[in-house]
DODRENKOL-243836 format. One line per 2 residues: number of its first residue (from 1); their letters; for each residue x, y, z of N, C-alpha, C, CB. Coordinates in steps of 0.02 Angstrom, whole numbers, plus 50000, padded with zeros to 5 digits. Each point is the difference from the previous one (the first is absolute). Glycine has a CB too. Layout:
% residues N
NUM = a = X Y Z X Y Z X Y Z X Y Z | ... .
% end
This chain:
% residues 308
1 = xx = 54772 54269 54577 49943 50059 50046 49957 50025 49969 50069 50039 50061 | 49865 49976 49922 49944 50013 49976 49998 50051 49955 49964 49959 50089 .
3 = xx = 50019 50067 49881 50033 50050 49940 49926 50044 50043 50076 49926 49839 | 49931 50146 50184 49956 50014 50037 50037 50105 50010 49961 49824 50065 .
5 = xx = 49995 50200 49925 50007 50076 50017 49993 50004 50074 49950 50045 49890 | 50078 50001 50147 50005 50009 50058 49984 50087 50001 50086 49881 50025 .
7 = xx = 49878 50146 50053 49995 50038 50020 50000 50017 50072 49970 49991 49902 | 50081 50030 50115 50022 50009 50053 49990 50051 50061 50053 49949 49923 .
9 = xx = 49885 50025 50146 49978 50058 50028 50063 49983 50058 49845 50023 49965 | 50190 50051 50067 50036 49975 50073 50020 50043 50039 50037 49919 49959 .
11 = xx = 49995 50050 50087 49999 50064 50077 50078 49983 49983 49877 49993 50130 | 50153 50016 49832 50087 49995 50008 50024 50063 50029 50020 49927 49894 .
13 = xx = 50042 50041 50132 50024 50070 50036 49995 49996 50100 49936 50076 49863 | 50019 49869 50154 50017 49979 50062 50017 49922 50005 49928 50096 50038 .
15 = xx = 50057 49866 49955 50030 49910 50021 50029 50006 49926 49895 49907 50092 | 50162 50056 49893 50035 50002 49951 49964 49937 49938 50113 50053 50091 .
17 = xx = 49851 49924 49968 49975 49945 49920 49972 50022 49943 49972 49926 50067 | 50016 50133 49924 49949 50033 49946 50052 50010 49928 49913 50078 50105 .
19 = xx = 50146 49938 49927 50042 50041 49963 50051 49951 49962 49984 50101 50086 | 50008 49829 49980 50032 49926 49950 49945 49963 49984 50111 49979 50058 .
21 = xx = 49830 50048 49902 49937 49965 49989 50010 50018 49917 49912 50014 50131 | 50112 50089 49871 49993 50012 49926 50051 49979 49982 49937 50084 49992 .
23 = xx = 50136 49899 50029 50042 50003 49975 50013 49919 49975 50029 50117 50065 | 49928 49844 49964 49979 49924 49984 49972 49995 49949 49988 49972 50092 .
25 = xx = 49966 50077 49883 49943 49997 49962 50062 50015 49944 49863 50039 50072 | 50168 50031 49910 50038 50001 49970 50032 49953 49980 49989 50076 50036 .
27 = xx = 50066 49892 50012 50039 49942 49965 49962 49938 49981 50094 50039 50063 | 49839 49956 49954 49980 49950 49953 49982 50004 49933 49975 49969 50089 .
29 = xx = 50033 50103 49878 49983 50034 49952 49917 50011 49986 50117 49959 49962 | 49871 50065 50109 49900 50001 49997 50003 50051 49956 49938 49973 50125 .
31 = xx = 50002 50019 49844 49944 50069 49969 49961 50053 50028 49986 49925 49944 | 50066 50123 50099 49964 50041 50034 49967 50065 49990 50060 49940 50046 .
33 = xx = 49883 50052 49935 49964 50053 49966 49974 50059 50052 49964 49906 49908 | 50056 50110 50137 50011 50062 50073 50003 49974 50063 49935 50083 49950 .
35 = xx = 50084 49968 50077 49993 49988 50069 49990 50041 50037 50050 49935 49987 | 49879 50060 50090 49980 50066 50017 50020 49982 50073 49899 50045 49909 .
37 = xx = 50105 50005 50140 50008 49995 50063 49949 50006 50048 50091 50030 49964 | 49927 49959 50076 49926 50019 50057 50040 50003 50074 49882 49916 49930 .
39 = xx = 50096 50115 50122 49992 50006 50075 50059 50062 50004 49960 49855 50047 | 49995 50180 49987 50062 50054 50031 50022 50036 49950 50046 49932 50081 .
41 = xx = 50034 50078 49923 50010 50037 49947 49991 49972 49926 50070 50050 50082 | 49898 49948 49895 50006 49972 49931 50049 50041 49943 49875 49956 50029 .
43 = xx = 50135 50103 49991 50054 50010 49951 50079 49988 49982 49919 50058 50018 | 50107 49942 50051 50052 49969 50016 49998 49934 49982 50014 50075 50077 .
45 = xx = 49927 49883 49919 50030 49946 49996 49984 49972 49929 49998 49987 50127 | 49959 50066 49848 49995 50020 49907 50080 49985 49990 49894 50121 49981 .
47 = xx = 50158 49941 50053 50066 50023 49984 50052 49927 50003 49970 50138 50056 | 50008 49835 50006 50040 49934 50019 49990 49949 49908 49955 50001 50184 .
49 = xx = 49995 49986 49825 49982 49975 49941 50042 50010 49944 49901 50011 50042 | 50072 50057 49910 50032 50025 49952 50079 49994 50004 49899 50068 49992 .
51 = xx = 50133 49931 50061 50079 49987 50014 50030 49937 49990 49985 50074 50077 | 49945 49905 49949 50051 49902 49993 49976 50004 49928 49983 49894 50133 .
53 = xx = 49988 50100 49822 49968 50002 49930 50044 50023 49969 49896 50013 50018 | 50126 50072 50011 50054 50017 49950 50059 49950 49971 49975 50104 50059 .
55 = xx = 50037 49889 50026 50070 49981 50012 50016 49923 49960 49994 50072 50126 | 49942 49893 49871 50006 49938 49946 49989 50019 49938 49964 49925 50071 .
57 = xx = 50000 50102 49908 49996 50026 49940 49994 49943 49943 50064 50102 50050 | 49931 49899 49904 49987 49927 49959 49929 50003 49959 50064 49927 50100 .
59 = xx = 49914 50144 49933 49927 50018 49961 49934 50012 50045 50045 49925 49906 | 49988 50050 50173 49990 50021 50037 49980 50061 50043 50041 49921 49958 .
61 = xx = 50007 50106 50026 49983 50098 50013 49961 50025 49979 50079 50028 50000 | 49905 49952 49948 49930 50023 49954 49931 49972 50037 50071 49990 49875 .
63 = xx = 49925 49970 50176 49955 49989 50048 49958 50049 50028 50069 49927 50016 | 49855 50087 49956 49988 50035 50041 49964 49985 50065 50015 50052 49907 .
65 = xx = 50000 50011 50153 50007 50004 50066 49953 50052 50011 50117 49959 50015 | 49833 50006 50035 49949 50060 50036 50000 50005 50059 49931 49991 49932 .
67 = xx = 50077 50060 50084 49989 50016 50101 49918 49990 49991 50110 50122 50055 | 49881 49821 50002 49921 49984 50024 49978 50034 50043 50006 49905 49982 .
69 = xx = 49931 50080 50055 49992 50006 50064 50024 49983 50037 49943 50008 49980 | 50078 50057 50095 50031 49984 50052 49958 49990 50077 50091 50060 49921 .
71 = xx = 49871 49958 50053 49941 49991 50078 49945 49941 49980 49997 50149 50041 | 49981 49815 50001 49974 49956 50006 49910 50018 50003 50126 49954 50051 .
73 = xx = 49860 50018 49913 49912 50013 49998 49961 50039 50067 49999 49878 49931 | 50008 50103 50098 49975 50004 50072 50030 50053 50041 49983 49883 49995 .
75 = xx = 50059 50171 49969 50038 50025 50039 49979 50072 49950 50101 49891 50061 | 49939 50159 49978 50021 50073 49965 50075 50015 49986 49902 50046 50062 .
77 = xx = 50115 49980 49901 50074 50017 49985 50021 50043 50069 49989 50007 49853 | 49963 50044 50194 50040 50020 50047 50001 49971 50055 49992 50081 49955 .
79 = xx = 49973 49849 50042 50001 49956 50074 50065 49930 49988 49833 50027 50029 | 50161 49978 49902 50062 49959 49971 50063 50027 49950 49905 49919 50012 .
81 = xx = 50113 50107 50030 50083 50053 49957 50036 49955 49973 50031 50090 50082 | 49986 49938 49845 50037 49950 49972 50100 50020 50036 49883 49989 49862 .
83 = xx = 50150 49945 50136 50053 50003 50035 50043 49982 49953 49958 49983 50104 | 50134 50052 49898 50037 49974 49950 50021 49933 50022 50035 50110 49960 .
85 = xx = 50017 49848 50001 50035 49967 50013 50063 49994 49996 49921 49979 49991 | 50114 49935 50015 50071 50013 50009 50062 50031 49928 49959 49894 50100 .
87 = xx = 50001 50103 49856 50022 50004 49935 50023 50089 49994 49910 49881 49952 | 50163 50135 50030 49996 50085 49980 50022 50019 49919 50040 50029 50136 .
89 = xx = 49953 50035 49843 50051 49993 49935 49937 49981 49958 50137 49953 50044 | 49812 50079 49949 49959 49974 49958 49982 50067 49956 49959 49896 50082 .
91 = xx = 50056 50139 49936 49966 50070 49968 50013 50019 49930 50012 50043 50107 | 50031 49929 49863 49998 49995 49905 49942 49994 49966 50094 49942 50003 .
93 = xx = 49905 50104 49959 49937 49995 49962 49990 49946 49972 50002 50096 49982 | 50031 49870 49994 50017 49919 49957 49947 49947 50043 50160 50017 49971 .
95 = xx = 49837 50003 50092 49969 49949 50043 49936 50047 50020 50115 49922 50047 | 49852 50104 49939 49953 50021 50012 49925 49976 49998 50085 50060 49978 .
97 = xx = 49871 49913 50032 49945 49959 49986 49986 50033 49951 49962 49955 50095 | 49980 50003 49861 49987 50009 49930 49908 50041 50011 50101 49865 49939 .
99 = xx = 49884 50113 50130 49918 50030 50010 49992 49983 50072 49939 49975 49877 | 50020 50046 50159 49980 49995 50053 49922 49976 50026 50095 50076 49988 .
101 = xx = 49894 49903 50053 49949 49975 50053 49936 49980 49938 50039 50092 50133 | 49940 49927 49858 49923 49995 49928 50032 49981 49954 49920 50095 50010 .
103 = xx = 50140 49919 49960 50032 49973 49944 50029 49941 50017 50018 50101 49956 | 50002 49858 50093 50012 49934 50010 49934 49950 50009 50111 50049 50050 .
105 = xx = 49830 49979 49970 49948 49969 50013 49969 49993 49912 49986 50051 50149 | 50024 50000 49812 49977 50005 49925 50078 49953 49955 49910 50154 50018 .
107 = xx = 50114 49832 50006 50057 49969 49974 50008 49940 49996 50037 50074 50029 | 49920 49882 50051 49979 49949 50023 49959 49989 49932 50009 50015 50139 .
109 = xx = 49943 50007 49877 49936 49987 49953 50015 49983 49921 49938 50086 50080 | 50077 49970 49904 50016 50003 49929 50064 49937 49983 49964 50149 49999 .
111 = xx = 50068 49820 50045 50050 49964 49954 49952 49932 50026 50150 50074 49994 | 49795 49912 50038 49952 49946 50013 49954 49998 49943 50008 50011 50123 .
113 = xx = 49982 50058 49839 49944 50008 49978 50047 49958 49901 49914 50146 50115 | 50153 49895 49888 50049 49986 49929 50016 49930 50013 50062 50120 49977 .
115 = xx = 49956 49837 50083 50047 49958 49980 49940 49926 50038 50155 50098 50001 | 49812 49917 50030 49946 49942 50014 50040 49944 50029 49917 50027 49901 .
117 = xx = 50078 49917 50066 50018 49940 50027 50084 50002 49991 49876 49935 49971 | 50140 50103 50005 50098 49989 49981 50003 50031 50075 50053 50033 49838 .
119 = xx = 49902 49982 50181 50032 50057 50087 50020 49970 50042 49929 50075 50009 | 50113 49927 50037 49998 49976 50098 50008 50062 50028 50066 49881 50013 .
121 = xx = 49897 50160 50025 50011 50048 50024 50006 49971 50098 49934 50083 49869 | 50145 49933 50135 50021 49966 50051 50010 50068 50050 50058 49882 49932 .
123 = xx = 49895 50108 50138 49980 50048 50056 50060 49971 50059 49844 50018 49967 | 50222 50006 50042 50032 49971 50052 50006 50077 50049 50071 49878 49924 .
125 = xx = 49895 50164 50087 50007 50044 50056 49918 49991 50013 50118 50093 49971 | 49856 49981 50068 49924 49996 50007 49968 50015 49946 50005 50025 50101 .
127 = xx = 49929 49957 49929 49948 49986 49918 49961 50076 49987 49955 49845 50025 | 50087 50212 50005 49953 50048 49989 49970 50019 49904 50072 50047 50135 .
129 = xx = 49990 49962 49826 50018 50021 49947 49929 49943 49948 50168 50044 50045 | 49836 49866 49984 49964 49954 49964 49929 50020 50032 50098 49898 49977 .
131 = xx = 49870 50126 50086 49947 49990 50011 49956 50048 49979 50041 49938 50072 | 49998 50138 49901 49974 50048 49965 49990 49995 49941 50037 50048 50064 .
133 = xx = 49992 49916 49905 50013 49982 49939 49926 49964 49977 50141 49989 50023 | 49859 49948 50029 49920 49981 50005 49972 50028 50015 50003 49933 50011 .
135 = xx = 49983 50109 50030 49936 50061 50002 49986 50025 49930 50037 50050 50118 | 49998 49960 49849 49998 50052 49945 49983 49962 49935 50088 50080 50058 .
137 = xx = 49953 49844 49941 49962 49964 49952 50023 49939 50018 49986 50078 49908 | 49965 49887 50141 50027 49931 50021 50004 49960 49917 49934 49997 50148 .
139 = xx = 50028 50019 49816 49998 49946 49943 50048 50004 49951 49892 49995 50014 | 50165 50071 49979 50039 49989 49985 50075 49955 50005 49915 50079 49994 .
141 = xx = 50070 49938 50104 50051 49954 50023 49987 49914 49983 50016 50099 50098 | 49915 49883 49913 49984 49931 49983 50037 49991 49942 49888 49993 50049 .
143 = xx = 50131 50031 49916 50011 49999 49911 50072 49962 50017 49934 50135 49927 | 50116 49901 50114 50056 49967 50016 49987 49918 49979 50027 50096 50100 .
145 = xx = 50035 49878 49897 50017 49901 50010 49976 50005 50080 50138 49954 49908 | 49909 50069 50129 50021 50010 50066 49996 50057 50052 50057 49934 49942 .
147 = xx = 49942 50085 50111 50025 50026 50053 50026 49972 50046 49942 50055 49976 | 50121 49947 50009 50046 49961 50075 50032 50049 50045 50041 49900 49931 .
149 = xx = 49939 50076 50142 50018 50031 50050 50059 49970 50049 49885 50040 49979 | 50155 50016 50047 50036 49961 50041 49968 50038 50061 50115 49959 49928 .
151 = xx = 49834 49992 50108 49965 50021 50083 49958 49936 50007 49982 50147 50000 | 50003 49867 50075 49943 49966 50015 50047 49958 50034 49901 50014 49911 .
153 = xx = 50066 49933 50138 49988 49953 50023 49959 49933 50017 50047 50084 49999 | 49960 49850 49966 49942 49985 49989 50009 49924 50038 49970 50085 49883 .
155 = xx = 50093 49876 50126 50008 49929 50036 50010 50024 50061 50049 49924 49917 | 49995 50135 50101 50020 50011 50063 49981 50073 50007 50094 49910 50006 .
157 = xx = 49814 50100 50044 49967 50073 49992 50048 50037 50039 49871 49975 49990 | 50144 50086 49984 50022 50054 50019 50001 50059 49962 50047 49931 50056 .
159 = xx = 49939 50130 49974 49988 50071 49970 50069 50025 49949 49921 50032 50123 | 50099 49937 49817 50058 50020 49959 49986 50088 49995 50015 49866 49921 .
161 = xx = 50058 50156 50066 49997 50079 49979 50001 50031 49955 50031 49999 50058 | 49948 49944 49898 49964 50063 49933 49940 49991 49992 50084 50006 49925 .
163 = xx = 49881 49942 50131 49921 50008 49996 49980 50050 50056 49978 49874 49955 | 50081 50129 50080 49971 50033 50080 50006 50080 49986 50056 49895 50096 .
165 = xx = 49992 50141 49832 50022 50041 49979 49933 50051 49984 50110 49924 49968 | 49849 50022 50004 49945 50052 49975 49928 49909 49993 50109 50154 49895 .
167 = xx = 49891 49853 50154 49957 49944 50027 49900 50012 49940 50095 50011 50179 | 49889 50051 49823 49952 50007 49938 50028 49980 49941 49948 50088 50046 .
169 = xx = 50106 49934 49949 50022 49999 49930 49986 49916 49989 50104 50114 49998 | 49939 49849 50037 49990 49932 50004 49951 49965 49989 50060 50019 50054 .
171 = xx = 49870 50000 49972 49949 49988 50013 49982 50003 49935 49989 50030 50112 | 50005 50037 49846 49970 50002 49951 50009 49968 49946 49989 50074 50043 .
173 = xx = 50080 49900 49966 50037 49968 49941 49985 49915 50000 50102 50102 50009 | 49907 49867 50066 49976 49944 50020 49919 49984 49985 50098 50017 50082 .
175 = xx = 49910 50047 49910 49895 49970 49982 49985 49993 49929 49941 50077 50096 | 50104 49980 49870 49981 50012 49922 50018 49959 49954 50004 50098 50021 .
177 = xx = 50061 49858 49986 50047 49990 49947 49960 49923 50014 50137 50096 49995 | 49866 49878 49926 49981 49920 49983 50079 49992 49984 49854 49985 49940 .
179 = xx = 50211 50057 50030 50052 49975 49976 50079 50012 50057 49922 50023 49867 | 50042 49976 50216 50039 50000 50019 50060 49951 50015 49919 50070 50010 .
181 = xx = 50150 49927 50019 50039 49970 50019 50028 50012 50029 49992 49972 49951 | 50008 50015 50115 50048 50002 50066 50052 49963 50026 49919 50032 50018 .
183 = xx = 50138 49997 49994 50057 49976 50025 49990 50020 50060 50071 49999 49912 | 49933 49963 50155 49993 50025 50049 50074 49996 50036 49869 49976 49995 .
185 = xx = 50110 50057 50059 50085 50025 50050 50020 49931 50030 49968 50138 50058 | 49959 49827 49980 50008 49939 49999 50042 49933 49968 49918 50066 50025 .
187 = xx = 50075 49949 49913 50070 49963 49947 50041 50031 50004 49960 49961 49921 | 50044 50111 50057 50081 50047 49987 50019 49991 50041 49995 50081 49947 .
189 = xx = 49975 49914 50129 50083 50017 50055 49999 49919 49995 49997 50131 50118 | 50036 49829 49862 50035 49945 49966 50060 50028 49986 49907 49944 49952 .
191 = xx = 50084 50103 50015 50061 50022 49956 50032 50051 50032 49951 49974 49897 | 50065 50001 50162 50061 50046 50025 50079 49995 49993 49915 50005 50072 .
193 = xx = 50115 50032 49889 50082 49977 49988 50034 49999 50073 50015 50064 49872 | 50059 49896 50114 50033 49995 50054 50041 50067 49982 49996 49862 50031 .
195 = xx = 50056 50148 50018 50051 50030 49998 50040 50009 49924 49994 49959 50125 | 50021 49965 49879 50054 50002 49934 49965 50012 49919 50077 49905 50078 .
197 = xx = 49858 50089 49929 49958 50012 49947 49993 50082 50002 49937 49876 50006 | 50062 50139 50027 49993 50080 50008 50048 50045 49980 49944 49973 50084 .
199 = xx = 50151 49994 49935 50022 50015 49993 50009 50007 49918 50012 49977 50122 | 49977 49941 49844 49993 50013 49911 49961 50083 49964 49974 49843 50006 .
201 = xx = 49972 50157 50030 49950 50065 49972 50073 50069 50022 49820 49942 50046 | 50201 50048 50011 50028 50068 50035 50075 50009 49944 49948 49975 50164 .
203 = xx = 50063 49963 49820 50073 50005 49945 50002 50017 49924 50031 49914 50072 | 49911 50054 49904 49982 50020 49948 50011 50063 49942 49949 49933 50076 .
205 = xx = 50090 50049 49867 50033 50055 49979 49974 49998 49921 50110 49996 50094 | 49839 49953 49888 49973 49947 49938 49983 50078 49950 49925 49854 50077 .
207 = xx = 50058 50206 49939 49975 50044 49977 49981 50079 50027 49979 49890 49959 | 50001 50161 50031 49998 50044 50026 49924 50001 50067 50081 50045 49872 .
209 = xx = 49888 49929 50079 49943 49984 50046 50021 49960 50065 49925 49998 49895 | 50136 49940 50070 49984 49943 50067 50038 50058 50051 50011 49841 49944 .
211 = xx = 50048 50201 50048 50031 50037 50038 49960 50057 50052 50082 49970 49903 | 49855 50055 50054 49944 50046 50039 49984 49934 50068 49927 50091 49866 .
213 = xx = 50040 49852 50094 49988 49959 50071 50005 49978 50055 49993 49997 49951 | 50093 50021 50019 50058 49991 50078 49968 50070 50052 50151 49952 49922 .
215 = xx = 49868 50091 50026 50002 50057 50030 49912 50009 50048 50108 50049 49885 | 49845 49941 50082 49941 49989 50025 50001 49961 50076 49964 50001 49871 .
217 = xx = 50055 49940 50123 50007 49951 50033 50049 50032 50056 49972 49908 49902 | 50082 50136 50082 50044 50034 50073 49955 50034 50045 50105 50028 49936 .
219 = xx = 49861 49999 50012 49980 50058 50019 49922 49973 50058 50062 50078 49862 | 49902 49864 50098 49969 49969 50059 50000 49971 50052 49982 50008 49944 .
221 = xx = 50087 49965 50060 50045 49971 50043 49998 50050 50074 50079 49948 49884 | 49913 50086 50108 50043 50081 50040 49949 50014 50050 50063 50074 49892 .
223 = xx = 49867 49911 50052 49932 49996 50073 49989 49943 50008 49930 50089 49984 | 50095 49851 49970 49978 49925 50030 50062 49956 50030 49902 49996 49905 .
225 = xx = 50124 50046 50129 50063 49954 50012 49991 49928 50029 50056 50107 50021 | 49985 49859 49952 50006 49915 50017 49953 49946 49972 50037 50043 50104 .
227 = xx = 49907 50015 49833 49954 49962 49956 50022 49983 49943 49922 50047 50043 | 50060 49897 49930 50023 49962 49929 49925 50025 49960 50089 49868 50048 .
229 = xx = 49903 50136 49885 49936 50011 49977 49974 49945 49976 50022 50102 49980 | 49924 49908 50043 49951 49945 49973 49967 49998 49945 49989 49992 50089 .
231 = xx = 49998 49961 49852 49979 50006 49939 49920 49989 49973 50122 49970 50000 | 49860 50068 50063 49907 50011 49978 49998 50031 49927 49952 50037 50134 .
233 = xx = 50062 50028 49847 49982 50027 49925 50013 49964 49958 50014 50091 50019 | 50048 49872 49988 50054 49951 49944 49943 49959 50006 50149 50002 50017 .
235 = xx = 49806 49970 50015 49959 49923 49960 49968 50018 49987 50007 49920 50034 | 49934 50154 49973 49941 50025 49974 50018 49995 49894 49971 50099 50151 .
237 = xx = 50086 49944 49856 50022 50002 49930 50041 49929 49959 50008 50135 50042 | 50013 49815 50006 49998 49939 49947 49938 49957 50013 50130 49992 49992 .
239 = xx = 49833 50037 50035 49922 49956 50023 49973 50033 49907 49957 50017 50200 | 50043 50038 49800 49948 50024 49942 50051 49982 49941 49921 50111 50061 .
241 = xx = 50152 49887 49935 50016 49978 49938 49989 49922 49984 50077 50098 50007 | 49919 49874 50061 50007 49915 49994 49951 49963 50045 50126 50009 49980 .
243 = xx = 49829 49986 50017 49931 49974 50046 50025 49948 50056 49911 50008 49891 | 50125 49946 50066 50015 49946 50025 50053 50003 50035 49951 49955 49925 .
245 = xx = 50090 50095 50122 50034 50031 50044 49979 49978 50065 50018 50089 49925 | 49914 49921 50086 49954 49983 50069 49955 49958 49981 50005 50101 50054 .
247 = xx = 49976 49858 50009 49957 49942 49987 49927 50040 50042 50110 49873 49997 | 49839 50132 49966 49948 50042 50019 49934 49963 49988 50071 50103 49974 .
249 = xx = 49867 49930 50067 49955 49980 49982 49948 50055 50042 50053 49871 49966 | 49902 50113 49992 49927 50062 49991 49954 49979 50089 49968 49986 49806 .
251 = xx = 50021 50104 50200 49972 50007 50071 49975 50068 50009 50078 49917 50046 | 49865 50044 50012 49973 50064 49988 49998 50040 50059 49938 49955 49913 .
253 = xx = 50089 50132 50072 50046 50029 50057 49970 50049 50007 50103 49965 49986 | 49893 50068 50078 49962 50067 50028 50039 50039 50027 49908 49954 50021 .
255 = xx = 50104 50109 49966 50032 50053 50032 49954 50014 50073 50048 50053 49873 | 49962 49941 50183 49992 50026 50050 50006 50073 50012 50025 49898 50017 .
257 = xx = 49923 50142 50000 50031 50059 49974 49997 50049 50096 49942 49993 49818 | 50025 49974 50236 49967 50017 50053 50035 49970 50061 49896 50011 49932 .
259 = xx = 50121 50009 50129 50022 49965 50052 50073 49975 50012 49889 49978 49987 | 50103 49971 50064 50074 49981 50004 50056 49955 49927 49936 49993 50142 .
261 = xx = 50006 49989 49817 50022 49970 49937 50008 50042 49959 49955 49913 50014 | 50034 50154 49986 49990 50057 49942 50054 49984 49955 49951 50099 50071 .
263 = xx = 50047 49879 49854 50077 49991 49973 50010 49926 49975 50048 50088 50088 | 49902 49868 49972 50013 49923 49964 49978 49967 49946 50007 49989 50089 .
265 = xx = 50009 50007 49872 49988 49946 49942 49976 49940 50023 50085 50042 49939 | 49838 49944 50064 49989 49938 50039 49986 49969 49938 49956 50028 50124 .
267 = xx = 50073 49904 49894 49991 49953 49941 49942 49942 50047 50151 50017 49920 | 49788 50005 50020 49924 49986 50008 50026 49905 50017 49911 50121 49890 .
269 = xx = 50098 49877 50047 50019 49912 50025 50054 49957 50002 49917 50000 49964 | 50127 50039 50082 50033 49984 50044 49986 49997 50082 50053 50034 49903 .
271 = xx = 49884 50014 50107 49993 50015 50053 49951 49931 50006 50027 50145 50007 | 49938 49845 49948 49958 49914 50023 49955 50011 50026 50075 49933 50024 .
273 = xx = 49888 50108 50003 49943 50013 50069 49936 50023 49973 50090 50042 50087 | 49890 49964 49818 49934 50025 49991 49963 49961 50026 50015 50051 49914 .
275 = xx = 49962 49902 50141 49935 49975 50023 50020 50019 50084 49962 49887 49892 | 50074 50156 50104 49981 50066 50082 49993 50056 49980 50069 49962 50084 .
277 = xx = 49970 50054 49844 50007 50074 49993 49946 50003 49920 50155 50027 50073 | 49778 49972 49926 49959 49998 49935 49997 50066 49975 49931 49908 50034 .
279 = xx = 50123 50144 49964 50018 50054 49941 50038 49978 49979 49980 50085 50028 | 50077 49879 49976 50043 49966 49968 49970 49950 49950 50070 50021 50097 .
281 = xx = 49890 49935 49906 49971 49963 49968 49958 50003 49924 50014 49983 50117 | 49995 50083 49901 49930 50043 49939 50085 50005 49956 49849 50113 50079 .
283 = xx = 50113 49907 49839 50051 49988 49953 50020 50083 49987 49949 49870 49942 | 50046 50165 50104 50029 50069 49984 50056 50023 49985 49938 50009 50052 .
285 = xx = 50118 49933 49980 50052 50013 50006 50038 50007 49944 49980 49961 50092 | 50064 50067 49891 50043 49977 49929 50053 49950 50024 49990 50119 49934 .
287 = xx = 50024 49849 50006 50033 49950 49988 50057 50020 49952 49902 49930 50026 | 50177 50078 50018 50041 50000 49958 50047 49961 49999 49971 50083 49997 .
289 = xx = 50112 49938 49990 50038 49918 49968 50062 50034 50070 49981 49954 49799 | 50017 50001 50241 50064 50014 50056 50056 49964 49986 49930 50017 50088 .
291 = xx = 50111 49999 49930 50077 49959 49997 50002 49940 50080 50081 50142 49928 | 49941 49822 50053 50006 49948 50061 50064 49984 50025 49909 49951 49958 .
293 = xx = 50129 50023 49991 50071 49989 50005 50052 50008 49957 49954 49942 50055 | 50085 50080 49950 50062 50013 49956 50066 49972 50022 49943 50101 49971 .
295 = xx = 50101 49845 49963 50058 49980 50018 50046 50048 50043 49982 49933 49902 | 50010 50080 50134 50055 50070 50021 50074 49990 49963 49944 50014 50135 .
297 = xx = 50088 49937 49876 50059 49990 50004 50011 50010 49912 50007 49918 50131 | 49952 50055 49828 50006 50008 49956 49997 50062 49973 49979 49905 50011 .
299 = xx = 49962 50143 50000 49972 50043 49966 50074 50059 50043 49826 49949 49971 | 50199 50063 50091 50064 50034 50020 50040 49994 49954 49991 49986 50103 .
301 = xx = 50022 49945 49860 50079 49968 49970 49969 50054 49924 50045 49817 50061 | 49903 50170 49917 49983 50034 49923 50010 50086 50028 49887 49889 49934 .
303 = xx = 50102 50129 50099 50001 50060 50017 50053 50003 50006 49915 50020 50037 | 50157 49980 49982 50052 50023 50031 50061 49971 49934 49942 49996 50152 .
305 = xx = 50017 49954 49799 50031 49991 49934 50008 50078 49982 49943 49873 49961 | 50006 50162 50023 50009 50052 49961 50048 50065 50025 49886 49954 49963 .
307 = xx = 50136 50044 50085 50062 50021 50045 50079 49985 49986 49909 49982 50077 | 50083 49934 49923 50064 49986 49995 50029 50003 49918 49977 49930 50117 .
% end
């Protein structure tokens, strides 16, 4: 795998794949310089993260964790109340975040300045923190080697969750960054685990963190009966460490912010109708790297190997 430092921005605490992604990064011995949380109750998300890092140990318990912005750019806290999630028992002071909303943004900027092209930011939740960091210092964010996101859909077009949660933030990010790498939901949806593979995760007792993952899966399953996890976010982590895991191409992408298609990440090159819609023929749409394919079976086996 590529030697690179990771800064992870996550909405851990709803879908289970965020926790799986962080555990996978630790099992790969990734150098995680810090983690920020985003969307709704970011303090609780930070505590879930701190507990997972603490239980894994091996130095990861010292990783800085900041509770970032919970409210999308276009909303107010009053209109967009923060909610609690499924995990309880996190009141221990050792799980307290290292800082709050603006600290998280400053931390992202500081890491970009400090590590430059040694750093990959991996955003696996809505993009509010990333957009606020761009608004504060776009020059700094562009110093990172790459900003890898799990979000969007580029070859089967629909409004992905991480984009839809803060469309304005996504628009800022796609418009501003020339180092953006996108692992879209149209690719990651191919990584649905089978029931037998799900049981491998549920029964893993390799370490205390694996037991915590099993408990988080149990709690997730209570509100998602009959579902098996999909490895959306672990693929983004793996891509940040090893870009060869996905087939990629460069594409002009525009986030649509209005109308029925609000939240769509329009792949202008895939649309291929420049002659009918001249606005898209202009060189004003930013080019980004988008994942086009993944060997789903090979990645699932690679991921499961850390649990066996």
